[in-house]
C-alpha positions as CSV (number, residue, x, y, z in Angstrom):
1,X,114.1,80.4,108.9
2,X,111.9,83.2,106.8
3,X,109.4,81.9,104.5
4,X,109.9,84.5,101.6
5,X,106.8,83.6,99.7
6,X,104.8,84.9,102.7
7,X,106.5,88.1,102.3
8,X,104.0,91.0,101.6
9,X,106.2,92.3,98.3
10,X,106.1,88.7,97.0
11,X,103.1,88.3,94.3
12,X,100.6,85.6,94.4
13,X,102.0,82.5,92.8
14,X,99.6,79.5,92.0
15,X,99.9,76.3,90.1
16,X,97.4,76.4,87.1
17,X,95.3,73.6,86.6
18,X,95.8,71.8,83.1
19,X,92.2,72.5,81.9
20,X,92.6,76.2,82.8
21,X,96.4,76.1,81.0
22,X,94.7,75.1,77.8
23,X,92.6,77.9,77.3
24,X,95.1,80.6,78.3
25,X,97.7,78.8,75.8
26,X,94.7,78.7,73.2
27,X,93.9,82.5,73.9
28,X,97.6,83.5,73.1
29,X,98.2,81.1,70.5
30,X,101.3,79.6,72.4
31,X,102.8,76.3,73.5
32,X,103.8,75.6,77.1
33,X,107.4,76.0,76.2
34,X,107.2,79.9,74.9
35,X,106.1,80.9,78.0
36,X,109.0,82.5,80.0
37,X,110.8,80.7,82.6
38,X,110.9,80.4,86.5
39,X,113.5,78.3,88.4
40,X,112.2,75.3,90.7
41,X,114.3,76.7,93.4
42,X,112.6,80.1,93.6
43,X,111.8,80.6,96.9
44,X,108.3,82.5,96.0
45,X,107.0,79.1,94.3
46,X,104.4,77.2,96.2
47,X,105.8,73.8,97.4
48,X,103.5,71.9,95.3
49,X,105.0,73.3,92.2
50,X,107.0,71.0,90.0
51,X,109.1,71.0,87.1
52,X,106.8,71.3,83.9
53,X,104.1,73.2,86.1
54,X,102.7,76.6,84.7
55,X,102.7,79.3,87.5
56,X,100.4,81.9,87.3
57,X,101.5,85.4,89.1
58,X,99.1,88.1,89.9
59,X,101.1,91.4,90.6
60,X,99.8,94.8,91.8
61,X,99.7,97.3,89.1
62,X,99.3,101.0,89.1
63,X,97.6,101.3,85.8
64,X,95.6,97.9,85.5
65,X,95.2,97.1,89.2
66,X,96.4,93.7,88.8
67,X,98.7,92.5,86.3
68,X,98.7,88.6,85.2
69,X,101.7,86.6,84.2
70,X,102.4,83.0,83.3
71,X,105.7,81.1,83.9
72,X,106.6,77.8,83.0
73,X,108.8,75.5,86.2
74,X,112.1,74.7,85.0
75,X,115.1,72.9,86.6
């Protein structure tokens, strides 16, 4: 079977630590539930991701070099 998360076109997905998450939520003045969602069964997620975790996704961007987005893991 192919591990999709290791494909060159899949951006880096990492689970955010709680203290870093608090800084991000504070910076944007939002709650965890205000974040866009990503399903737990998404094959790009790290194996250690659990429902309720927030994932940091770093994508390559033509205009900003890298684009960072955050997603809340849901069922």
